N, C-alpha and C positions, 0 to 999 in steps of 0.2 A: 541952806536945802541941795540935802546931798544930790550928785545926778550919780543917775544908772544909764550903762550907755550898752546895746543890746546890736551885738552885732550881726548880720544873718547870711551870709555865699549865699549866690545864688549861679546859676549858670543852667539857663531851659525852664524855670520854673513858671512861667505865665498863671497854671493853674492855680501853687500856690502860695502867688510875694501875698495877694493884697486878703485872703482869710489871714497869712499867717501875720502879716505888719496889726491888725483888724486884733488876732487872737493875742495880740501879742499885748498891745493897747489896753488892752481891757483887763488884762490880768494885772498889768500894772498902773490901773485905776481904781481896782477894786481890791487886792491886799497891799496893794504897796503906794498908798494918794501921798504921804505923807516923803516923798521923791522925787523928783525932775528928772525926765527923764529924756534921750534921744535915742530914737533906730537908724543906723545903720547898715545899707543894703547895699554889698560891690556885686556887682553883675558880672563875669568873665565870658563879655562878650556873645549875651545870646542872641539865636535868630529864631526864634518863636516866639517872640514879639514880646518880651520877657518888662526888654527897656520901657516899652512908651507905656506895659500898667505903671513900671516901677515910676516915669515923667507923672500917670493922674494921680495912683494915690503922693509922693510928695506935692501938688502942687493943693492940696487937699488939706496939708498940716508940712508944718513949716518944721517941726520937730523929727521929720521923719525926712532921713538924708540918703542921696545914694551916689554910686560911686560908678560910672563906666568905664571897664577896661577898654583898651583900642583890638586885645586880642584875649585868649585863654593862656593864662599865662599858670593856669595847675594847679590842682588842687591843696599845695600845700601854701605857696608863696600865698596867691589871694587875700584867703583868708587872713593869713601871719600881714602883711602890708594892713588889710580893713580896722585891723586889730589899734595897727598905732597912729589912725586917725579919729580915733576915738576922742573924746575931752572926758566923758565924765571920769564919777571917784573911783566908778568899778566898772571894768566890762565884762559881758553877757557874751559867749558865743555860742550860734547852734546852729543847725540846721534850716534849710527854709519847704522842708519836705515832711517836716512833723516827724519824722523817726524821735527827733529831739522834746521831750517835751513842756511843755509850757509850762506847767504847773509845778517846774521842778524852778522857777526863775524866785519865787519869796522863800524856797527854803534855800535857795545858794546863801540870796541875804542877805537871811538870820544868820546861817552860820560867818557869813563877811562880820555883820556886824559883834558877832565873838573876838574876833583878831585876827578870823585867817584868815592869811591872804590870797588862796589860793582854795577853790572848791570846786574839786574832777567832780563831774557825770562818770560812774562807772556802771558799764553796762553787767547788771547782773545778773540777764533774762533779754533773751531780745525776738520777736517777731517774727525775723529774717530767715532765709533759706535757712536749716539745722543744718546742712553739709556746710555752708558756707562756713555758718558761725566755729561746727566744729576749729575748718582751719585755720578764723581769726585765733580762736583760743593757743590750736598750737606754737602759730605766729609767735604768740605773745607770749610765751612762754619758752620759745627759743630763741627771745631777743633778746627776753631777759638773765637767761643762763651765760647766755655768749654774753654780756654788755663790761660795763665797768660802773654803768649808773645802772641804779635801783627802780629800772623800768615799770610803767605802770602798767600794767593788764588790763585788756575794753575800756581804755580811757582812747578817746577818737577825737578830746579838742577840744568838748562838750561841757562849760565849766565858767567859775564865776575868773578874773582878774581884777586883783587889785590895783589902784593907779602906778603906786610902786613898781612892779613889776609888770605894767605896759613901758612905763620907764626905762627900763632895762633891758625889752624885748626892742626899741628904742635904739637901742647906744650898741649892737650887739653889729650894726653890719652885716649879714651871712645872707651873702646868694640865694643859697637852697637852704632856707630855714627851716627846723623839724621840730615843731609844737610841742612837741609828744613826748619825746627825746629835752629839751626846751625845762621843761612842768620840771621834771625829775629832776634835773641837773641840776638845777641854781638852787633847789635843799629852801625856798622859801616855808613858811607854816603852815601848812596844805590838811586841808578835812577833805577826804572823800564823800561820796555817798550816793547808794547803788539804786537803780533808777533798770527796767524795762524798757527796753529800746521799740516801738511800738513801731508796724509796717509803714513801707510811706503811705500816704493820702496819695498822691494824684502823679501823674506821669510818670515819668521810668528812670530808677537806677542808671546814674551816670559811670558807674564802677566795671569796668568789667578786668579783665586778667590782665593785660598790661599795665591799666591804672593801679592796682594792687599789689605786681611783682616793681613796680614804680615805687611804692610806701615802702615796702620789702626792703630792696635795696638801699634807698634812700638810710634809712634807721640801722642794717647792720654798714653801710662803707660809713657813717658820718658817727656812729656807738659804736663800736665792736672790732678787734684790731684778731677774734678770732681767725674771721679765712685766711687770713695773710700767716696767719701763726699754722695753722692747721697746712697749709699749701709749704712751710718751708720745714714745714717735722714729720710731713709725708713727704713729701724729697730725699729727703735726709735715710728716711728710713727704708724707703724704694732700691737710693741706689747702695745702701750699704744689703739688703737684701739683694739683687741684682751683682754684686761684687763676690757675695758670696756660693751664689748657681755658678757666675763663669765660673769660676777657681775652681767649682769641683766639678762643674765639664771636663775644666784643661784637663787635670787625674785623670781622671776618667776617661778619658780620651788618650794622652798619654800611655795610660798602660795598657791600653786594648785598640790600638789601633785602628785596625784592621777589624774585627769587630764590632765597634759600636757606632752604630747609623742614628743618629737623634730623628731625621725623618723635620719637616714642613710644621710640626702640630703644635712644640716649646715656640718655634717665630711666631706661628700667626697668633699666640693670646698674645702670645708677648705685649706685639706691634699697636695690638689693640683694647688689650687695656694700659697698658705705659701711657698710648696717646688716649684714652677719652678723659685717664687721672691730670692726661698736660692738659687738656682741650678743657677742662671744668675747669682748674685754678688760672688758666688765664683768661678767661673769662671773666670771673671773679677778682680776677688784676685792673683787668680791663674797666669793669663795675669803683673797683675804689678809683683807675687816672682817673675816669669819665666826671666821679664826687671832684676831684681835685681841681679837672682843668679847668670845671662849671665857676667854680671861686675865685679862680683866674683868673675867666674873661671880666669876672662880677660886673653880669651884667644886670641893670636896674631890678627891684623885685617886682614892681607893676607902671608898666605906661598909662595913664591915666588918659580919657578920650576927655569926659565930663566930669567935670561933678553938679549937684544938684542941693539946694538948700545950704551950704557948708558959709554960708554967707550969715547966715542969719542971726 
């Protein structure tokens, strides 16, 4: 009997974990009774009672497992690590807030049985804030045009992954993994299924400007060279233009020594414009260096505080 693993990362989801586990199990029992299953929750150091709720539901069903992290390891490390701890023939990763429709699970499995190693959930519509969805769309198009890898638009990681792909993830040894880029990069046979992203059922979203910025910078510094190339090209062009302007001013001054008075305006404009450009590219360079530094330090993806039901 084949086994399906369902990975559910969570952080402060006390209102959702119990209903999520019941809903997933009902779908598996009704639509996919021919499969064995396991549910793996990985908690990113919740502070609202989620851990107590996880221990309660794990005590009632030994097929529900939980990993409790010692601290919050971020929105990328924790799900990636959790996927590497699953034991099924395939792993389905989904959020705990019901934005990823549970009814997509049988559709994912049907495509997997046809031979696809990855079945990706693609958001064709979303019930989240329209402006945020527009910004995400712009981001996906930007990173897709900049990257040497064919990035997947509106793919958040929700989908099914064959055991062969999970085995690859275990071999990568990447301290800051970006799953969306890894899926696009390694070229496993993939099927994309569209879905409408639902509104969060309960609780508050954990996304904010910093988390969205962190995701954008991780994808840019991990999968693009365009930023650094732009800095080089723009610096070269600016230097050329500056030299031409300086040479013209020098000739004009020599020809009109007493009459030519430029004033402070060109100097001030030059300092502010060139200074702002330099600061921007220094910041971008810093993001690349931060990415390199994190990889060189190579801290563990996650440090566990406790495992529940993994000995079953």
